N, C-alpha and C positions, 0 to 999 in steps of 0.2 A: 550424652552423644547427641541429644537433640540438637543443641547450644552447635555443635564440632558440623553437624548438619547444615544448618542454617546457615553458619558462617562457610562452607563451602560454596553453598546455592549462593548467598548474595556475593562473594566473591567472583564467580563464573559469572553470573550476572551482570554483574559490573564490568569485566575484561568484555564480554562482548558488546556491550554496548559504548564502551571507549575502542571498540575496532570498526563498529560502525561510524561515529562519528569522524575518527580516522580517515573510513573511506569516503566518507562526503565530502573532507575537506581536500582530499587527492583531484576527483571530481572536478569539484568548483576551482581547484587551479588549474586542471587540465582545461576544462572551459575557456579560462582566463588567457593559457596559452593559446588556444586556436584564435581566441579572438581578435587577440594581438599580430598573432600571423596572418587570419584574414584580413584584420583591417592595412596590414604592408602591402599585401597582394594588389587590393583592388584600388584603382584608382579613386580618387573621389569624383561628383561628377561637374563639370565646370558648362560654362556658357558655351554656345556654337561661336564660333570664328569665323566669319565669310569673310573674302576677298574677292574681291568684284570682277576684276582684269577685265574692265572696260567694258563689263554688266552690270546689271540693274541691280540692285540691290532686293533680292528677292523679301528681307525682312522688315523694311523702311513703311511704314505706315504712310497708307497712298493717299489718305484724309487729310494729313495732318501737312501745313505751310511750311515747306524749309527755306532754308535759307538760299540754297541756288536756284529755286522756281522763279521763273519769270509771270509777272501776273497775262494772263492774256486778254485784250483788250477787242472790243469787238461788238455785232451788234446784239439781238435780244437770244434769251437763252445764253447768252457765255456764247456765242460761238465766237471763233478765231478769225480773223479778219482776213487773212490767206488761207480758203479752202483748199484741199490738196486735190481739186479736177476742175477740170474745163468749164467753160464757160456754155459750150453746145452741146455738154450732157447735160442740160440742165431744159425743163419746161416751164412757161409760164401758167400760173392758173391765175392769178388774180394780183387789184394793186390796192393797196388800202393806203388815204391818208390820214395821216395822223398831225394832228396841229397845221404848219405850213409843209410841213415833208411828207414826201411819198415812198412807201414803205411795198416792195416788191415781194409775192408770194409765187415761187420757186420751187418746182421739186425734181430732186436730181432720179439717180439711176435706183438710189434703195425708197424709192417713192418717201422721204421722208422731206417735210417743208423746210425752208432755207426763209427766213424775212433776211431780204435784200436793200439796202439803203445805199445812196450815190457814196462814193469813193469808196466801197465796199472791194478789194482784191480776190482774183482768183491766180490760178496758175500761169496763164497767155495773156490776164488783162489786169481792168477795171469796168466798174458801173460808170459811164461817164454823165447819163443824166435818166432820172424816172418823171414822166408824166403823167395823164388820169389813162392812158392806154396803150404805153409803148415804152419800153427799157432799152436805153440804148446801151453798150458792150465797148469797148476800146481795146481792141485786142493787138496786143504789143509781142507777142512773141508767136512762134508756131512750134511748138514741141519745145525743143529745151534752146533753138537758134530764132535770136529775135529777128524781127523783120524791119524792113531798111524804111517802110511808109506803113506808118497803123492805119489799120481797120476797123469802121465802127459798123458793130453788127446791130442789127434792129430785131425784136422779138415785139410782137404788139400781141395785145391779147384780144383771143377768141374767144366768141359769144359763143 
């Protein structure tokens, strides 16, 4: 009798373990099915695509030199040779002599110093000459229209 009871108890325990193992395998299969369904529904991340449409690319590195960039020519500090302001808006602060060439120090509307040499261009003309006390500017246009006869504007250093 004891043998029969232990046999029945052992058989019941074995069937219970097999049911637990079968249910765990079913759960694994369900999880894998869900993973495949989710992976097909969610698109994979991709890099952003930018179409400029005539605008500057905001993702472009501004510090790197590109193929299409022009090298700026100019005076001290890498300033452009053709500032986008008029000579009339400048105030003469000082004149320096570096070697054999004079350099004028002028302040614009934003009170930043500009180092100007002979030949520097502005929107309305260019610097004709600089000596120890004055700067001579040749005005070629007034606004957007060219002048029939160029005018020379002299700014003297005031102490």
